[in-house]
C-alpha positions in Angstrom: -19.2 102.6 103.7 -20.5 99.0 103.9 -17.0 97.6 103.8 -15.8 99.6 106.8 -18.9 99.7 109.0 -18.3 97.7 112.2 -19.9 94.4 112.7 -21.6 93.4 115.9 -20.4 90.2 117.5 -23.6 88.5 116.4 -23.0 89.6 112.8 -19.4 88.3 112.9 -20.6 85.0 114.2 -23.3 84.7 111.5 -20.9 85.6 108.7 -18.4 83.0 110.0 -21.2 80.4 110.2 -22.1 81.0 106.6 -18.5 81.1 105.4 -17.7 77.8 107.2 -20.0 75.8 104.8 -18.1 76.9 101.7 -15.4 74.5 100.4 -11.9 75.1 101.6 -9.1 73.9 99.3 -5.5 73.2 100.5 -2.4 73.0 98.4 1.2 72.6 99.5 1.6 76.3 100.1 -1.9 77.8 100.1 -5.4 77.7 101.5 -8.3 78.8 99.4 -11.1 79.8 101.7 -14.4 81.8 101.9 -13.9 85.5 101.6 -14.2 87.6 104.7 -15.1 91.3 105.0 -11.5 92.0 106.0 -10.3 90.6 102.6 -11.8 93.5 100.8 -8.7 95.6 101.6 -6.6 93.2 99.5 -9.3 93.1 96.8 -9.4 96.9 96.7 -5.6 97.1 96.5 -5.9 95.1 93.2 -9.1 96.4 91.7 -8.5 100.1 92.4 -4.9 100.1 91.2 -3.4 99.8 87.8 -3.6 96.1 88.3 -7.4 96.4 87.9 -6.9 97.5 84.3 -7.2 93.9 83.1 -10.8 93.5 84.5 -12.6 96.7 84.1 -10.5 99.0 86.3 -8.9 100.7 87.9 -12.2 100.9 89.7 -13.6 103.4 92.1 -13.8 101.9 95.6 -17.6 101.6 95.5 -17.4 99.6 92.2 -14.7 97.3 93.6 -17.0 96.7 96.6 -19.9 95.9 94.3 -17.7 93.4 92.3 -16.3 91.8 95.5 -19.8 91.4 96.9 -21.3 89.9 93.7 -18.4 87.4 93.4 -19.0 86.4 97.0 -22.8 86.2 96.7 -22.6 83.9 93.7 -21.8 81.1 96.1 -25.5 81.2 97.2 -26.8 81.2 93.6 -24.6 78.8 91.7 -22.6 76.8 94.3 -19.3 78.5 93.3 -17.7 81.9 93.6 -14.5 83.6 94.7 -12.0 82.2 97.2 -9.5 84.2 99.1 -6.1 82.7 98.6 -4.0 82.7 101.8 -0.3 82.0 101.6 1.1 80.4 104.7 1.1 81.8 107.4 -2.4 83.2 106.8 -1.5 86.2 104.6 -3.9 87.2 101.8 -2.1 86.7 98.5 -4.9 87.1 96.1 -8.2 85.6 94.8 -9.3 82.8 92.5 -12.8 82.5 91.1 -15.1 80.0 89.5 -17.7 82.6 88.3 -20.5 83.3 86.0 -20.7 87.1 85.6 -23.0 89.1 83.3 -21.8 88.6 79.7 -20.0 85.3 80.4 -21.1 82.5 78.1 -19.9 79.8 80.4 -18.2 79.4 83.8 -15.0 81.3 84.2 -11.8 80.6 86.0 -10.4 83.9 87.1 -7.3 84.8 89.2 -5.8 88.0 90.6 -2.9 88.4 93.0 -1.2 91.1 94.9 2.2 92.1 93.4 4.3 90.7 96.2 3.0 87.2 95.5 3.6 87.0 91.8 6.4 85.1 90.1 6.4 82.3 92.8 4.0 79.8 91.2 1.2 80.6 93.7 -1.3 81.7 91.0 -0.7 78.5 89.2 -1.1 76.5 92.4 -4.3 78.2 93.4 -5.9 78.3 89.9 -5.1 74.7 89.4 -6.8 73.8 92.7 -9.9 75.8 91.7 -10.0 74.2 88.3 -9.7 70.7 89.6 -12.5 71.5 92.2 -14.7 72.7 89.4 -14.3 69.6 87.4 -14.4 67.0 90.3 -16.9 68.6 92.7 -19.1 70.7 90.4 -19.2 68.3 87.5 -18.1 70.9 85.0 -16.3 69.6 81.8 -14.8 72.9 80.7 -14.0 76.3 82.1 -12.8 79.4 80.3 -10.6 82.3 81.4 -11.5 85.6 79.8 -8.1 87.4 79.6 -7.3 91.0 78.5 -5.1 90.8 75.4 -2.5 93.0 77.1 -2.3 90.7 80.2 0.7 88.6 79.2 1.2 87.1 82.7 -2.4 85.8 82.7 -2.0 84.4 79.2 1.2 82.6 80.3 -0.5 81.2 83.4 -3.4 79.9 81.3 -1.0 78.2 78.8 1.0 76.7 81.7 -2.2 75.2 83.1 -2.9 73.6 79.7 -5.6 76.0 78.5 -5.9 76.7 74.8 -6.6 80.1 73.3 -9.8 80.0 71.2 -10.0 83.6 69.9 -11.7 86.7 71.3 -15.1 87.8 72.5 -16.0 91.3 73.6 -12.3 92.3 73.6 -11.1 89.5 75.8 -9.2 86.4 74.8 -11.0 83.2 75.6 -8.7 80.5 77.1 -10.4 77.0 77.5 -9.4 74.7 80.3 -10.5 71.1 79.8 -10.8 68.3 82.3 -7.7 66.2 82.2 -8.0 62.4 81.8 -7.4 60.7 85.0 
């Protein structure tokens, strides 16, 4: 399995070198950093469980790996992608994404967290940092979150962030985030 095959020390160093050039975002309680191979365990715990139902799952492990790898690789192609969200002290809490996946009509702000990190405002903190980075550093003027109509927590988070629901496309609600006046 590609996610569990051991890395040589040289491979580890090369992966760390590439990851070091991706932007790192800091909030009061979180660090958003480049994904690492070891983060796949947390991603798998979300995507392969009932939690994955809101984004095409629960997925088989191989599909979760493919999704994780694509969201990581998009950094090379578009200058944005998935961040691993670490709660202090250095514990993986979840993931946020500025993505552009097949079928997306425009860049997406996505977020997914492990159960033990919900209800603490961490998703709001991480998603707000990613949104602000997209507007300030990437020059985007809007982002959307594609949210499963049954995912009330994600809808509540989008609304709390100031996003507005604009209807549905392909079975997902479209929530628009706009750049705030400064």
